[in-house]
Backbone as JSON Lines, residues from 0, in Angstrom:
{"i":0,"aa":"M","n":[-28.78,5.39,-18.85],"ca":[-29.07,5.0,-17.42],"c":[-27.77,5.67,-16.59]}
{"i":1,"aa":"R","n":[-28.06,5.87,-15.45],"ca":[-27.12,6.45,-14.55],"c":[-26.35,5.24,-13.85]}
{"i":2,"aa":"Y","n":[-24.91,5.41,-13.74],"ca":[-24.06,4.35,-13.07],"c":[-24.48,4.29,-11.75]}
{"i":3,"aa":"T","n":[-24.53,3.1,-11.04],"ca":[-24.88,2.78,-9.68],"c":[-23.89,1.81,-9.22]}
{"i":4,"aa":"G","n":[-22.92,1.29,-9.88],"ca":[-21.86,0.57,-9.3],"c":[-20.85,0.93,-8.6]}
{"i":5,"aa":"S","n":[-19.81,0.42,-8.51],"ca":[-18.64,0.89,-7.53],"c":[-17.85,1.94,-8.14]}
{"i":6,"aa":"D","n":[-17.85,2.95,-7.52],"ca":[-17.08,4.04,-7.96],"c":[-15.66,3.9,-8.01]}
{"i":7,"aa":"W","n":[-15.08,3.17,-7.02],"ca":[-13.63,2.92,-7.34],"c":[-13.21,2.05,-8.65]}
{"i":8,"aa":"K","n":[-14.14,1.11,-9.03],"ca":[-14.02,0.42,-10.26],"c":[-14.14,1.09,-11.37]}
{"i":9,"aa":"K","n":[-15.2,2.11,-11.31],"ca":[-15.33,2.89,-12.63],"c":[-14.27,3.76,-12.83]}
{"i":10,"aa":"S","n":[-13.89,4.22,-11.68],"ca":[-12.52,5.64,-11.79],"c":[-11.65,4.8,-12.11]}
{"i":11,"aa":"R","n":[-11.16,3.52,-11.94],"ca":[-9.98,2.61,-12.58],"c":[-10.22,2.44,-13.87]}
{"i":12,"aa":"H","n":[-11.59,2.34,-14.42],"ca":[-11.62,1.98,-15.68],"c":[-11.54,3.12,-16.5]}
{"i":13,"aa":"L","n":[-12.04,4.35,-16.02],"ca":[-11.64,5.82,-16.76],"c":[-10.36,6.26,-16.65]}
{"i":14,"aa":"N","n":[-9.56,5.88,-15.63],"ca":[-8.22,6.42,-15.03],"c":[-8.65,7.97,-14.73]}
{"i":15,"aa":"F","n":[-9.61,7.91,-13.93],"ca":[-9.89,9.27,-13.46],"c":[-10.87,9.28,-12.19]}
{"i":16,"aa":"S","n":[-10.33,9.99,-11.23],"ca":[-11.12,10.07,-9.97],"c":[-12.37,10.57,-9.76]}
{"i":17,"aa":"I","n":[-13.44,9.93,-9.72],"ca":[-14.86,10.22,-9.88],"c":[-15.01,10.96,-8.5]}
{"i":18,"aa":"L","n":[-14.46,10.62,-7.31],"ca":[-14.83,11.08,-6.11],"c":[-13.82,12.55,-5.82]}
{"i":19,"aa":"E","n":[-12.94,12.74,-6.9],"ca":[-12.03,13.98,-6.74],"c":[-11.03,13.75,-5.57]}
{"i":20,"aa":"T","n":[-10.93,12.72,-5.15],"ca":[-10.0,12.47,-3.92],"c":[-8.57,11.69,-4.42]}
{"i":21,"aa":"G","n":[-8.49,11.07,-5.54],"ca":[-7.49,10.36,-6.06],"c":[-7.36,8.91,-5.28]}
{"i":22,"aa":"K","n":[-8.02,8.65,-4.27],"ca":[-7.68,7.64,-3.63],"c":[-7.85,6.29,-4.64]}
{"i":23,"aa":"E","n":[-9.11,6.37,-5.44],"ca":[-9.35,5.28,-6.14],"c":[-8.14,4.76,-7.03]}
{"i":24,"aa":"L","n":[-7.29,5.78,-7.49],"ca":[-6.34,5.5,-8.38],"c":[-4.89,5.1,-7.71]}
{"i":25,"aa":"S","n":[-4.74,5.55,-6.18],"ca":[-3.49,5.48,-5.82],"c":[-2.81,4.16,-5.5]}
{"i":26,"aa":"R","n":[-3.52,2.99,-5.33],"ca":[-3.38,1.86,-5.14],"c":[-3.1,0.97,-6.61]}
{"i":27,"aa":"R","n":[-3.9,1.19,-7.13],"ca":[-4.06,0.69,-8.45],"c":[-4.11,1.24,-9.68]}
{"i":28,"aa":"P","n":[-3.43,2.01,-10.16],"ca":[-3.57,3.01,-11.38],"c":[-3.69,2.54,-12.71]}
{"i":29,"aa":"Y","n":[-4.63,1.43,-12.67],"ca":[-4.69,0.77,-14.01],"c":[-6.43,0.27,-14.04]}
{"i":30,"aa":"G","n":[-6.81,-0.11,-15.17],"ca":[-7.93,-0.65,-15.5],"c":[-8.43,-1.9,-14.69]}
{"i":31,"aa":"P","n":[-9.76,-2.29,-14.32],"ca":[-9.92,-3.49,-13.46],"c":[-9.83,-4.63,-14.41]}
{"i":32,"aa":"G","n":[-9.96,-5.76,-13.81],"ca":[-9.99,-7.02,-14.41],"c":[-8.6,-7.36,-14.61]}
{"i":33,"aa":"Q","n":[-8.49,-8.75,-15.21],"ca":[-7.38,-9.44,-15.41],"c":[-6.24,-8.79,-16.3]}
{"i":34,"aa":"H","n":[-6.77,-7.98,-17.39],"ca":[-5.75,-7.34,-18.15],"c":[-5.92,-6.05,-18.06]}
{"i":35,"aa":"G","n":[-6.04,-5.45,-16.94],"ca":[-6.29,-4.04,-16.73],"c":[-4.99,-3.36,-17.14]}
{"i":36,"aa":"K","n":[-3.62,-4.03,-16.63],"ca":[-2.54,-3.31,-16.85],"c":[-2.02,-3.28,-18.24]}
{"i":37,"aa":"D","n":[-2.56,-4.12,-19.21],"ca":[-2.17,-4.21,-20.47],"c":[-3.02,-3.44,-21.41]}
{"i":38,"aa":"R","n":[-3.95,-2.59,-21.08],"ca":[-4.68,-1.93,-21.97],"c":[-3.99,-0.67,-22.43]}
{"i":39,"aa":"K","n":[-3.43,-0.68,-23.62],"ca":[-2.69,0.56,-24.16],"c":[-3.13,0.95,-25.21]}
{"i":40,"aa":"K","n":[-4.21,0.34,-26.09],"ca":[-4.75,0.56,-26.95],"c":[-4.96,2.19,-27.27]}
{"i":41,"aa":"K","n":[-4.28,2.78,-28.52],"ca":[-4.63,4.14,-28.55],"c":[-5.95,4.47,-29.13]}
{"i":42,"aa":"A","n":[-6.47,5.35,-28.25],"ca":[-7.88,5.92,-28.61],"c":[-8.02,6.8,-30.13]}
{"i":43,"aa":"S","n":[-8.99,6.5,-30.62],"ca":[-9.47,7.32,-31.89],"c":[-9.81,8.73,-31.24]}
{"i":44,"aa":"E","n":[-9.84,9.57,-32.07],"ca":[-10.58,10.86,-31.51],"c":[-11.92,10.92,-31.02]}
{"i":45,"aa":"Y","n":[-12.81,10.22,-31.74],"ca":[-14.17,9.71,-31.09],"c":[-14.2,9.12,-29.64]}
{"i":46,"aa":"G","n":[-13.27,8.27,-29.77],"ca":[-12.79,7.44,-28.41],"c":[-12.53,8.26,-27.39]}
{"i":47,"aa":"K","n":[-11.8,9.54,-27.69],"ca":[-11.12,10.5,-26.6],"c":[-12.48,11.3,-25.97]}
{"i":48,"aa":"Q","n":[-13.36,11.7,-27.08],"ca":[-14.4,12.65,-26.89],"c":[-15.33,11.73,-25.83]}
{"i":49,"aa":"L","n":[-15.73,10.43,-26.27],"ca":[-16.45,9.83,-25.63],"c":[-16.06,9.45,-24.12]}
{"i":50,"aa":"L","n":[-14.64,9.29,-23.98],"ca":[-13.88,9.28,-22.59],"c":[-14.23,10.26,-21.64]}
{"i":51,"aa":"E","n":[-14.14,11.54,-22.08],"ca":[-14.26,12.78,-21.39],"c":[-15.84,13.04,-20.98]}
{"i":52,"aa":"K","n":[-16.63,12.62,-22.04],"ca":[-18.16,12.81,-21.75],"c":[-18.28,11.72,-20.46]}
{"i":53,"aa":"Q","n":[-17.68,10.3,-20.62],"ca":[-18.12,9.39,-19.73],"c":[-17.34,9.91,-18.19]}
{"i":54,"aa":"K","n":[-16.42,10.54,-18.38],"ca":[-15.7,11.0,-17.04],"c":[-16.62,12.1,-16.45]}
{"i":55,"aa":"L","n":[-16.95,13.02,-17.09],"ca":[-17.98,13.98,-16.45],"c":[-18.98,13.47,-16.03]}
{"i":56,"aa":"R","n":[-19.84,12.87,-16.97],"ca":[-21.48,12.39,-16.72],"c":[-21.07,11.61,-15.28]}
{"i":57,"aa":"T","n":[-20.13,10.62,-15.36],"ca":[-20.06,9.71,-14.19],"c":[-19.82,10.41,-12.76]}
{"i":58,"aa":"M","n":[-18.86,11.29,-13.17],"ca":[-18.26,12.04,-11.66],"c":[-19.59,12.79,-11.14]}
{"i":59,"aa":"Y","n":[-20.41,13.39,-11.95],"ca":[-21.72,14.12,-11.44],"c":[-22.73,13.14,-11.21]}
{"i":60,"aa":"G","n":[-22.79,11.76,-11.62],"ca":[-23.87,11.05,-11.54],"c":[-25.09,11.28,-12.11]}
{"i":61,"aa":"V","n":[-24.99,11.69,-13.41],"ca":[-26.16,12.09,-14.08],"c":[-26.53,11.14,-15.25]}
{"i":62,"aa":"N","n":[-27.78,10.85,-15.52],"ca":[-28.01,10.04,-16.71],"c":[-27.88,10.75,-18.08]}
{"i":63,"aa":"E","n":[-27.69,9.88,-19.27],"ca":[-27.55,10.49,-20.49],"c":[-28.71,11.61,-20.74]}
{"i":64,"aa":"R","n":[-29.96,11.25,-20.42],"ca":[-30.99,12.24,-20.68],"c":[-30.63,13.44,-20.26]}
{"i":65,"aa":"Q","n":[-30.7,13.64,-18.62],"ca":[-30.33,14.73,-18.06],"c":[-28.98,15.72,-18.58]}
{"i":66,"aa":"F","n":[-28.13,14.6,-19.03],"ca":[-26.79,15.35,-19.27],"c":[-26.9,16.2,-20.56]}
{"i":67,"aa":"R","n":[-27.59,15.33,-21.52],"ca":[-27.77,16.21,-23.03],"c":[-28.58,17.41,-22.4]}
{"i":68,"aa":"R","n":[-29.67,17.07,-21.8],"ca":[-30.66,18.31,-21.44],"c":[-29.77,19.48,-21.09]}
{"i":69,"aa":"L","n":[-28.81,19.31,-20.2],"ca":[-28.01,20.47,-19.7],"c":[-27.0,20.99,-20.78]}
{"i":70,"aa":"F","n":[-26.6,19.96,-21.54],"ca":[-25.75,20.58,-22.81],"c":[-26.65,21.51,-23.58]}
{"i":71,"aa":"M","n":[-27.72,21.13,-23.75],"ca":[-28.4,21.79,-24.67],"c":[-28.8,23.08,-24.24]}
{"i":72,"aa":"L","n":[-29.11,23.15,-22.8],"ca":[-29.13,24.57,-22.18],"c":[-27.79,25.56,-22.27]}
{"i":73,"aa":"A","n":[-26.53,24.83,-22.23],"ca":[-25.34,25.43,-22.39],"c":[-25.33,26.04,-23.53]}
{"i":74,"aa":"L","n":[-25.67,25.38,-24.78],"ca":[-25.33,25.86,-26.0],"c":[-26.09,27.19,-26.11]}
{"i":75,"aa":"K","n":[-27.32,27.47,-25.44],"ca":[-28.05,28.54,-25.29],"c":[-27.38,29.78,-24.77]}
{"i":76,"aa":"S","n":[-26.45,29.5,-24.06],"ca":[-25.78,30.51,-23.09],"c":[-24.75,31.25,-23.99]}
{"i":77,"aa":"K","n":[-24.36,32.51,-23.64],"ca":[-23.52,33.53,-24.3],"c":[-22.06,33.24,-23.86]}
{"i":78,"aa":"E","n":[-21.72,32.4,-23.17],"ca":[-20.54,31.83,-22.49],"c":[-20.0,30.88,-23.46]}
{"i":79,"aa":"V","n":[-18.58,30.51,-23.19],"ca":[-18.03,29.33,-23.78],"c":[-18.79,28.18,-23.32]}
{"i":80,"aa":"T","n":[-19.41,27.36,-24.58],"ca":[-20.21,26.27,-24.1],"c":[-19.83,25.07,-23.24]}
{"i":81,"aa":"G","n":[-18.4,24.52,-23.02],"ca":[-17.96,23.67,-22.4],"c":[-17.99,24.0,-20.81]}
{"i":82,"aa":"F","n":[-17.62,25.64,-20.55],"ca":[-17.43,26.2,-19.4],"c":[-18.95,26.27,-18.71]}
{"i":83,"aa":"A","n":[-19.92,26.72,-19.54],"ca":[-21.31,26.96,-19.31],"c":[-21.91,25.54,-18.74]}
{"i":84,"aa":"F","n":[-21.44,24.48,-19.52],"ca":[-21.99,23.19,-19.29],"c":[-21.43,22.78,-17.91]}
{"i":85,"aa":"M","n":[-20.13,22.7,-17.58],"ca":[-19.75,22.42,-16.07],"c":[-20.53,23.38,-15.18]}
{"i":86,"aa":"K","n":[-20.61,24.44,-15.39],"ca":[-21.26,25.53,-14.36],"c":[-22.76,24.92,-14.17]}
{"i":87,"aa":"L","n":[-23.37,24.59,-15.06],"ca":[-24.67,24.04,-15.01],"c":[-24.67,22.73,-14.13]}
{"i":88,"aa":"L","n":[-23.64,21.77,-14.4],"ca":[-23.46,20.65,-13.56],"c":[-23.29,20.93,-12.18]}
{"i":89,"aa":"E","n":[-22.3,22.01,-11.77],"ca":[-22.17,22.48,-10.54],"c":[-23.1,22.86,-9.77]}
{"i":90,"aa":"S","n":[-24.13,23.5,-10.5],"ca":[-25.4,24.23,-9.99],"c":[-26.54,23.23,-9.24]}
{"i":91,"aa":"R","n":[-26.3,21.81,-10.07],"ca":[-27.38,20.85,-9.45],"c":[-27.32,20.75,-7.66]}
{"i":92,"aa":"L","n":[-28.5,20.69,-7.36],"ca":[-28.81,20.54,-5.83],"c":[-27.72,19.57,-5.22]}
{"i":93,"aa":"D","n":[-27.99,18.21,-5.62],"ca":[-27.39,17.3,-5.2],"c":[-25.86,17.64,-5.13]}
{"i":94,"aa":"N","n":[-25.23,18.16,-6.09],"ca":[-23.77,18.56,-6.12],"c":[-23.32,19.74,-5.05]}
{"i":95,"aa":"L","n":[-24.38,20.63,-4.98],"ca":[-24.04,21.69,-3.9],"c":[-24.23,21.12,-2.54]}
{"i":96,"aa":"V","n":[-25.06,20.19,-2.22],"ca":[-25.05,19.38,-1.11],"c":[-23.65,18.73,-0.6]}
{"i":97,"aa":"F","n":[-23.1,17.97,-1.87],"ca":[-21.97,17.54,-1.82],"c":[-20.86,18.59,-1.4]}
{"i":98,"aa":"R","n":[-20.94,19.66,-2.26],"ca":[-19.71,20.79,-1.97],"c":[-19.86,21.3,-0.58]}
{"i":99,"aa":"M","n":[-21.01,21.39,0.21],"ca":[-21.33,22.24,1.23],"c":[-20.55,21.39,2.25]}
{"i":100,"aa":"G","n":[-20.69,19.82,2.09],"ca":[-19.88,19.0,3.2],"c":[-21.29,17.92,3.8]}
{"i":101,"aa":"F","n":[-22.4,18.4,3.4],"ca":[-23.41,17.55,4.06],"c":[-23.44,16.18,3.75]}
{"i":102,"aa":"A","n":[-22.75,15.77,2.73],"ca":[-22.74,14.31,2.35],"c":[-21.11,14.24,1.74]}
{"i":103,"aa":"R","n":[-20.69,12.92,1.87],"ca":[-19.41,12.75,1.6],"c":[-19.11,12.41,0.07]}
{"i":104,"aa":"T","n":[-20.3,12.08,-0.48],"ca":[-20.28,11.88,-1.8],"c":[-21.42,12.38,-2.51]}
{"i":105,"aa":"R","n":[-21.41,12.46,-4.04],"ca":[-22.52,12.99,-4.61],"c":[-23.53,11.87,-4.66]}
{"i":106,"aa":"K","n":[-23.42,10.69,-4.44],"ca":[-24.33,9.6,-4.26],"c":[-25.11,9.7,-3.24]}
{"i":107,"aa":"A","n":[-24.39,10.04,-2.05],"ca":[-24.85,10.04,-0.86],"c":[-25.67,11.42,-0.8]}
{"i":108,"aa":"A","n":[-25.3,12.49,-1.35],"ca":[-25.94,13.73,-1.39],"c":[-27.53,13.66,-2.12]}
{"i":109,"aa":"R","n":[-27.61,12.71,-3.38],"ca":[-28.67,12.58,-4.12],"c":[-29.62,11.49,-3.01]}
{"i":110,"aa":"Q","n":[-29.31,10.89,-2.26],"ca":[-29.98,10.1,-1.33],"c":[-30.72,11.2,-0.22]}
{"i":111,"aa":"L","n":[-29.79,12.09,0.29],"ca":[-30.39,13.04,1.17],"c":[-31.68,13.76,0.61]}
{"i":112,"aa":"V","n":[-31.21,14.2,-0.58],"ca":[-32.43,15.01,-1.49],"c":[-33.45,14.24,-1.5]}
{"i":113,"aa":"N","n":[-33.12,12.99,-2.24],"ca":[-34.59,12.1,-2.53],"c":[-35.33,11.93,-1.56]}
{"i":114,"aa":"H","n":[-34.73,11.69,-0.05],"ca":[-35.6,11.29,1.03],"c":[-36.09,12.49,1.78]}
{"i":115,"aa":"G","n":[-35.98,13.83,1.17],"ca":[-36.57,15.11,2.0],"c":[-35.76,15.5,3.18]}
{"i":116,"aa":"H","n":[-34.48,15.16,3.06],"ca":[-33.8,15.86,4.16],"c":[-32.91,17.21,3.72]}
{"i":117,"aa":"V","n":[-33.37,18.06,2.65],"ca":[-32.6,19.25,2.03],"c":[-33.63,20.14,1.94]}
{"i":118,"aa":"L","n":[-33.48,21.3,2.09],"ca":[-34.31,22.59,2.01],"c":[-33.66,23.53,1.21]}
{"i":119,"aa":"V","n":[-34.34,23.88,0.24],"ca":[-33.65,25.25,-0.53],"c":[-34.7,26.48,-0.19]}
{"i":120,"aa":"N","n":[-33.97,27.53,0.21],"ca":[-34.74,28.69,0.73],"c":[-35.84,28.51,1.81]}
{"i":121,"aa":"G","n":[-35.63,27.4,2.58],"ca":[-36.64,27.08,3.53],"c":[-37.62,26.1,2.88]}
{"i":122,"aa":"K","n":[-37.69,25.49,1.82],"ca":[-38.78,24.83,1.18],"c":[-38.17,23.13,0.78]}
{"i":123,"aa":"K","n":[-38.76,22.28,1.22],"ca":[-38.3,21.05,0.87],"c":[-38.06,20.83,-0.62]}
{"i":124,"aa":"V","n":[-37.1,20.36,-1.18],"ca":[-36.78,20.0,-2.71],"c":[-36.41,18.58,-2.49]}
{"i":125,"aa":"T","n":[-37.06,17.76,-3.35],"ca":[-36.82,16.43,-3.52],"c":[-36.21,15.83,-4.83]}
{"i":126,"aa":"I","n":[-35.87,16.82,-5.56],"ca":[-35.48,16.7,-7.12],"c":[-33.58,17.04,-7.07]}
{"i":127,"aa":"P","n":[-32.99,15.91,-7.15],"ca":[-31.48,16.01,-7.1],"c":[-31.11,17.04,-8.31]}
{"i":128,"aa":"S","n":[-31.63,16.97,-9.26],"ca":[-31.41,17.7,-10.51],"c":[-31.6,19.15,-10.55]}
{"i":129,"aa":"Y","n":[-32.43,19.67,-9.33],"ca":[-33.06,20.84,-9.21],"c":[-31.88,21.97,-9.64]}
{"i":130,"aa":"L","n":[-31.73,23.0,-10.33],"ca":[-30.55,24.0,-10.69],"c":[-30.71,25.0,-9.73]}
{"i":131,"aa":"C","n":[-29.82,25.12,-8.86],"ca":[-29.93,26.32,-7.75],"c":[-29.49,27.45,-8.7]}
{"i":132,"aa":"S","n":[-29.92,28.83,-7.98],"ca":[-29.44,30.14,-8.31],"c":[-28.58,30.6,-7.38]}
{"i":133,"aa":"I","n":[-27.7,31.75,-7.75],"ca":[-26.97,32.27,-6.82],"c":[-27.63,33.14,-5.71]}
{"i":134,"aa":"N","n":[-27.04,32.91,-4.58],"ca":[-27.85,33.06,-3.14],"c":[-28.79,32.39,-2.65]}
{"i":135,"aa":"D","n":[-29.04,31.25,-3.37],"ca":[-30.0,30.2,-2.92],"c":[-29.05,29.61,-1.39]}
{"i":136,"aa":"V","n":[-30.16,29.2,-0.4],"ca":[-29.74,29.08,0.86],"c":[-30.25,27.48,1.04]}
{"i":137,"aa":"I","n":[-29.18,26.72,0.91],"ca":[-29.5,25.16,1.16],"c":[-29.11,24.56,2.81]}
{"i":138,"aa":"S","n":[-30.29,24.14,3.34],"ca":[-30.07,23.75,4.71],"c":[-30.61,22.25,4.94]}
{"i":139,"aa":"I","n":[-30.37,21.77,6.22],"ca":[-30.96,20.87,6.55],"c":[-32.01,20.93,7.65]}
{"i":140,"aa":"P","n":[-33.24,20.36,7.49],"ca":[-34.14,20.51,8.54],"c":[-33.79,20.26,10.02]}
{"i":141,"aa":"E","n":[-34.15,21.08,10.72],"ca":[-33.88,20.76,12.35],"c":[-33.83,19.44,12.72]}
{"i":142,"aa":"K","n":[-35.13,18.54,12.18],"ca":[-35.42,17.23,12.82],"c":[-34.23,16.31,12.2]}
{"i":143,"aa":"D","n":[-33.69,16.75,11.11],"ca":[-32.68,15.93,10.47],"c":[-31.11,16.13,10.86]}
{"i":144,"aa":"Q","n":[-30.82,17.06,11.66],"ca":[-29.49,17.73,11.69],"c":[-28.74,16.9,13.09]}
{"i":145,"aa":"N","n":[-29.41,15.66,13.64],"ca":[-28.78,14.75,14.42],"c":[-28.43,13.43,13.59]}
{"i":146,"aa":"M","n":[-28.79,13.37,12.15],"ca":[-28.44,12.16,11.44],"c":[-27.03,12.29,11.37]}
{"i":147,"aa":"K","n":[-26.53,10.8,11.77],"ca":[-25.15,10.57,11.71],"c":[-24.29,10.75,10.58]}
{"i":148,"aa":"V","n":[-24.74,10.36,9.58],"ca":[-24.13,10.73,8.03],"c":[-24.07,11.93,7.9]}
{"i":149,"aa":"I","n":[-24.98,12.84,8.37],"ca":[-24.55,14.3,7.97],"c":[-23.58,14.95,8.78]}
{"i":150,"aa":"K","n":[-23.62,14.42,10.21],"ca":[-22.81,15.06,11.22],"c":[-21.3,14.77,11.11]}
{"i":151,"aa":"E","n":[-21.21,13.16,10.5],"ca":[-19.79,12.67,10.37],"c":[-19.4,13.28,9.05]}
{"i":152,"aa":"S","n":[-20.03,13.72,7.91],"ca":[-19.65,14.2,6.82],"c":[-19.13,15.74,7.11]}
{"i":153,"aa":"L","n":[-19.81,16.29,8.06],"ca":[-19.28,17.86,8.16],"c":[-18.19,17.87,8.99]}
{"i":154,"aa":"E","n":[-17.94,16.89,10.03],"ca":[-16.77,16.66,10.64],"c":[-15.59,16.25,9.8]}
{"i":155,"aa":"I","n":[-15.59,15.55,8.85],"ca":[-14.66,15.17,7.99],"c":[-14.29,16.24,6.97]}
{"i":156,"aa":"I","n":[-15.16,16.78,6.3],"ca":[-14.87,17.59,5.32],"c":[-14.66,19.13,5.89]}
{"i":157,"aa":"A","n":[-13.17,19.49,6.17],"ca":[-12.67,20.65,6.62],"c":[-13.23,21.86,6.04]}
{"i":158,"aa":"N","n":[-12.87,22.09,4.72],"ca":[-13.2,23.3,4.18],"c":[-13.91,22.74,2.75]}
{"i":159,"aa":"S","n":[-15.04,23.49,2.53],"ca":[-15.97,23.48,1.2],"c":[-15.42,24.46,0.18]}
{"i":160,"aa":"C","n":[-15.78,24.29,-0.99],"ca":[-15.23,25.36,-1.98],"c":[-15.46,26.63,-1.86]}
{"i":161,"aa":"A","n":[-14.82,27.38,-2.58],"ca":[-15.02,29.03,-2.25],"c":[-16.05,29.58,-2.67]}
{"i":162,"aa":"Y","n":[-16.75,28.98,-3.55],"ca":[-18.04,29.68,-4.08],"c":[-19.34,29.12,-3.39]}
{"i":163,"aa":"V","n":[-19.1,28.58,-2.35],"ca":[-20.26,28.46,-1.3],"c":[-19.78,28.62,-0.19]}
{"i":164,"aa":"N","n":[-20.57,29.31,0.95],"ca":[-20.53,29.56,2.22],"c":[-21.16,28.71,3.29]}
{"i":165,"aa":"V","n":[-20.63,27.95,4.09],"ca":[-21.26,27.06,4.93],"c":[-21.26,27.56,6.58]}
{"i":166,"aa":"D","n":[-22.53,27.26,6.93],"ca":[-22.76,27.59,8.46],"c":[-22.85,26.01,9.27]}
{"i":167,"aa":"K","n":[-21.69,25.5,9.68],"ca":[-21.77,23.97,10.24],"c":[-22.52,24.2,11.3]}
{"i":168,"aa":"E","n":[-22.75,25.25,12.13],"ca":[-23.38,25.09,13.36],"c":[-24.81,25.18,13.15]}
{"i":169,"aa":"H","n":[-25.23,25.76,12.14],"ca":[-26.96,25.83,11.65],"c":[-27.13,24.79,10.57]}
{"i":170,"aa":"F","n":[-26.23,24.17,10.23],"ca":[-26.38,22.88,8.98],"c":[-26.95,23.87,7.71]}
{"i":171,"aa":"S","n":[-26.28,24.93,7.26],"ca":[-27.06,25.7,6.2],"c":[-25.9,26.08,5.35]}
{"i":172,"aa":"G","n":[-25.86,26.35,4.21],"ca":[-25.1,27.12,3.06],"c":[-25.62,27.74,2.27]}
{"i":173,"aa":"T","n":[-24.88,28.64,1.7],"ca":[-25.39,29.51,0.63],"c":[-24.52,29.44,-0.72]}
{"i":174,"aa":"F","n":[-25.0,29.12,-1.66],"ca":[-24.44,29.37,-3.34],"c":[-24.22,30.64,-3.46]}
{"i":175,"aa":"V","n":[-22.93,31.34,-3.33],"ca":[-22.72,32.69,-3.27],"c":[-22.21,33.28,-4.53]}
{"i":176,"aa":"R","n":[-21.57,32.3,-5.37],"ca":[-21.25,32.84,-6.85],"c":[-21.04,31.63,-7.56]}
{"i":177,"aa":"E","n":[-20.95,31.9,-9.18],"ca":[-20.51,30.98,-9.87],"c":[-19.02,30.52,-9.87]}
{"i":178,"aa":"P","n":[-18.74,29.27,-10.02],"ca":[-17.3,29.02,-9.74],"c":[-16.62,29.37,-10.97]}
{"i":179,"aa":"S","n":[-15.28,29.62,-10.7],"ca":[-14.37,29.88,-11.99],"c":[-13.78,28.63,-12.47]}
{"i":180,"aa":"R","n":[-13.15,28.62,-13.82],"ca":[-12.76,27.32,-14.31],"c":[-11.83,26.62,-13.59]}
{"i":181,"aa":"N","n":[-10.8,27.4,-12.86],"ca":[-9.65,27.04,-12.21],"c":[-10.1,26.13,-10.8]}
{"i":182,"aa":"E","n":[-11.54,26.6,-10.39],"ca":[-12.26,25.63,-9.41],"c":[-12.81,24.39,-9.83]}
{"i":183,"aa":"L","n":[-12.98,24.2,-10.91],"ca":[-13.47,22.93,-11.34],"c":[-12.44,21.93,-11.8]}
{"i":184,"aa":"P","n":[-12.85,20.67,-11.88],"ca":[-11.92,19.53,-12.2],"c":[-11.1,19.97,-13.62]}
{"i":185,"aa":"L","n":[-9.6,20.03,-13.13],"ca":[-8.85,20.44,-14.25],"c":[-8.68,19.46,-15.17]}
{"i":186,"aa":"D","n":[-8.72,18.25,-14.89],"ca":[-8.47,17.01,-15.73],"c":[-9.65,16.6,-16.69]}
{"i":187,"aa":"I","n":[-10.58,17.61,-16.86],"ca":[-11.53,17.51,-17.66],"c":[-11.59,18.23,-19.07]}
{"i":188,"aa":"A","n":[-11.36,17.64,-20.25],"ca":[-11.34,18.44,-21.34],"c":[-12.47,18.68,-21.94]}
{"i":189,"aa":"E","n":[-13.29,19.96,-21.35],"ca":[-14.81,19.86,-22.02],"c":[-14.92,19.99,-23.2]}
{"i":190,"aa":"S","n":[-13.84,20.82,-23.91],"ca":[-13.89,21.05,-25.46],"c":[-14.21,19.61,-26.27]}
{"i":191,"aa":"Q","n":[-13.65,18.63,-25.73],"ca":[-14.01,17.2,-26.18],"c":[-15.4,16.79,-26.06]}
{"i":192,"aa":"I","n":[-15.89,17.15,-25.09],"ca":[-17.43,16.75,-24.78],"c":[-18.23,17.71,-25.82]}
{"i":193,"aa":"V","n":[-17.94,18.76,-25.94],"ca":[-18.56,19.77,-27.12],"c":[-18.38,19.16,-28.44]}
{"i":194,"aa":"E","n":[-17.29,18.82,-28.74],"ca":[-17.0,18.07,-30.02],"c":[-17.83,16.69,-30.0]}
{"i":195,"aa":"Y","n":[-17.99,16.03,-29.07],"ca":[-18.71,14.82,-29.0],"c":[-20.23,15.17,-29.57]}
{"i":196,"aa":"Y","n":[-20.85,16.1,-28.82],"ca":[-22.25,16.35,-28.91],"c":[-22.62,17.13,-30.16]}
{"i":197,"aa":"N","n":[-21.58,17.94,-30.82],"ca":[-21.57,18.53,-32.21],"c":[-21.86,17.46,-33.38]}
{"i":198,"aa":"R","n":[-21.25,16.28,-33.06],"ca":[-21.14,15.33,-33.79],"c":[-22.68,14.69,-33.98]}
{"i":199,"aa":"K","n":[-23.33,14.85,-32.97],"ca":[-24.58,14.28,-32.84],"c":[-25.69,15.31,-33.31]}
{"i":200,"aa":"L","n":[-25.59,16.55,-33.31],"ca":[-26.48,17.55,-33.46],"c":[-26.76,17.72,-35.16]}
């Protein structure tokens, strides 16, 4: 199942900023609940692998079935599996809508896609897990460009990441290239996730 609860609470539980802002941990950098400050039990190797998987899966808002499917695709790649896996996650339509600034969170981006407010190369796509290709153009239909949540998001997010080009005036963006590893979350140990799934295969 996909996690649908509080991002702040989950971030504190994982000790990892799901929203990539760090705000969730700035005031209370410990687990939620009465005994959150006292949880210092040393994790096993399997526990560390599971934690890394939960961090990445929760950050992208992907359910287990989708997550595993993308991992299997990454296994077939000629690139390093962990990096190939992260690039596949980054190429999801909901993630790119978020990266381009049309939504303030990935959760909000999924809603925009689900409700038909996003076009890919001029055609409506309502599947958040749709994998985009390089040079795909993602845009907001003219009839939806006055939506308050989209306009506010574009105003708040000053700079998108380097592997997308965004034309705020025309509510469109292009996925121009694959991201490099240093442009992706650095506090994810993707090798641990590969080890986790290798145990399962």
